[in-house]
N, C-alpha and C positions, 0 to 999 in steps of 0.2 A: 504493500499500499504506499502510496506517496504521501509524505507528511505535508501538511498545510501549514505554511509560515504565517506568523511567527510561532516559535516552539518555546514554551516556558518550562525551564528545568527546576527541579526542587531545590537546587543550590543558588537560585535567584538569577542564573544566566539566561538571557533571552536571545534566542537565535532567530534572526529576522530574515536570513537567507541571502543576504547581500555582503556578508562578512568575508574576509580573507580566511583561508583555511587555518584552523586551530585545534589543538588538543587541550582538553579541559585540565589534565594533570600530566606531568612528566614522570609520575611514579608508575613503573611497569606493573605493579600490583594493583593498580586502580581499577576497580570493578565497574566504574560507570555510574551515572546518575539517571534518574527517571524524571519524566515530566509529561506534558500534554501539548499536542499541537493545537492550531486555531480552531480545529473542529472538535476538540475534546478527546481526541484518540490518544491512547497511552503510548509513550515511548519509553522503553527501558534500556539500561545498560549502555547509555549514550557516552562516548568518550571524547567526541569531537565533531568537527565539521570540516568537510573537504572542499568547501567552496561552492558545492551544489547540493550535497545531501549530508545528513547526519552520519556519523561513524558509530558503530555499535560493537561492543565486545561480545564475542560469541561465548556462551556459557557452557556449550556442550564440551565434554571431556575429549571428543575425537576431532575437535577443530584443528586443522593443520595451520591455520592462520587465525590469531586471535582477534584481529580487528577487521570488521567487515563493513561494507557500504550498507546502510539500513534499507535502502530501497532496492537495490539490484543484488545485494548479497554477494558482490564480486570481491575477491580477495584484494586487499591493498598491499599486503607484504608478502 
């Protein structure tokens, strides 16, 4: 599902969709933060923004790449 901007995260960060790419934390153990998009849809395990889409940490134990694009679920690393 495509997230509708702005997305308000529980840590107070608001992602408007026009920001430069960023990671919420540089801590490799950071599990992500949850929030809601403009339509009230829940977003979980968010670790950053790639300039177009939210970045999500995969919580499955069999993930080869822990950071995924939340919309396309393509591997970023």
